[in-house]
NUTI-72543 format. One record per residue (C-alpha): residue in three letters; x, y, z. Coordinates in steps of 0.2 Angstrom, whole numbers, padded with zeros to 4 digits, always signed. Example, Ala and Ser with C-alpha at 12.3 -4.5 7.8 and 13.67 -1.06 7.14 Angstrom:
REM residues 2
Ala+0062-0022+0039/Ser+0068-0005+0036/
This chain:
REM residues 82
Met-0019-0044+0203/Ala-0003-0055+0201/Glu-0012-0067+0190/Val-0018-0053+0179/Leu-0001-0046+0177/Glu+0006-0064+0173/Ala-0007-0067+0160/Ala-0003-0050+0152/Glu+0016-0054+0152/Ile+0012-0070+0144/Glu+0001-0062+0130/Leu+0014-0049+0127/Asp+0028-0062+0125/Arg+0017-0071+0112/Arg+0014-0055+0103/Val+0032-0051+0102/Ile+0036-0068+0095/Ala+0022-0067+0083/Arg+0028-0050+0077/Glu+0046-0056+0075/Glu+0040-0071+0065/Leu+0030-0060+0054/Val+0044-0048+0051/Glu+0055-0063+0046/Ala+0042-0070+0034/Leu+0039-0053+0026/Ala+0058-0051+0024/Ala+0059-0068+0016/Ser+0044-0064+0004/Ala+0052-0047-0001/Ala+0068-0056-0005/Gly+0059-0068-0016/Thr+0049-0055-0025/Thr+0055-0047-0041/Ala+0051-0030-0047/Val+0040-0029-0063/Thr+0044-0014-0074/Glu+0030-0017-0087/Pro+0013-0025-0084/Pro+0011-0041-0095/Thr+0001-0039-0111/Glu-0016-0048-0113/Ser-0007-0061-0124/Glu+0006-0064-0111/Gln-0007-0066-0098/Ala-0017-0078-0108/Thr-0002-0089-0111/Ala+0006-0088-0094/Pro+0005-0104-0084/Leu-0007-0103-0070/Pro-0001-0105-0052/Ala-0007-0118-0041/Pro-0021-0112-0029/Val-0015-0110-0011/Pro-0028-0109+0004/Gly-0030-0092+0010/Ser-0024-0084-0007/Val-0032-0070-0016/Val-0043-0074-0030/Pro-0034-0070-0046/Pro-0040-0057-0058/Trp-0053-0064-0070/Arg-0049-0066-0089/Asp-0057-0075-0103/Gly-0054-0094-0102/Leu-0048-0094-0084/Pro-0053-0111-0077/Val-0061-0114-0060/Thr-0047-0124-0055/Val-0036-0108-0051/Leu-0047-0106-0036/Thr-0044-0115-0020/Gln-0055-0129-0015/Asp-0065-0118-0003/Tyr-0070-0106-0017/Gln-0074-0120-0029/Arg-0086-0128-0016/Ile-0094-0111-0015/Leu-0096-0110-0033/Asp-0103-0127-0034/Met-0117-0122-0021/Leu-0122-0108-0032/
């Protein structure tokens, strides 16, 4: 019984630390985010520089002329198989 309680306490401590780190990361992310008052026009989207893909990132919205290189390597490999 003591072993189960000790394992549960260790797991709880890990979750508390993970939650604190998540809150810090979200706060840092929110501080770096700027509010957009108007959505960009199609011409602004077409000329905007493309961000570098980051593993685990969301696939960007499709638009004409969007190269495959905006996808992460994993998504590019999936497309190569298709």
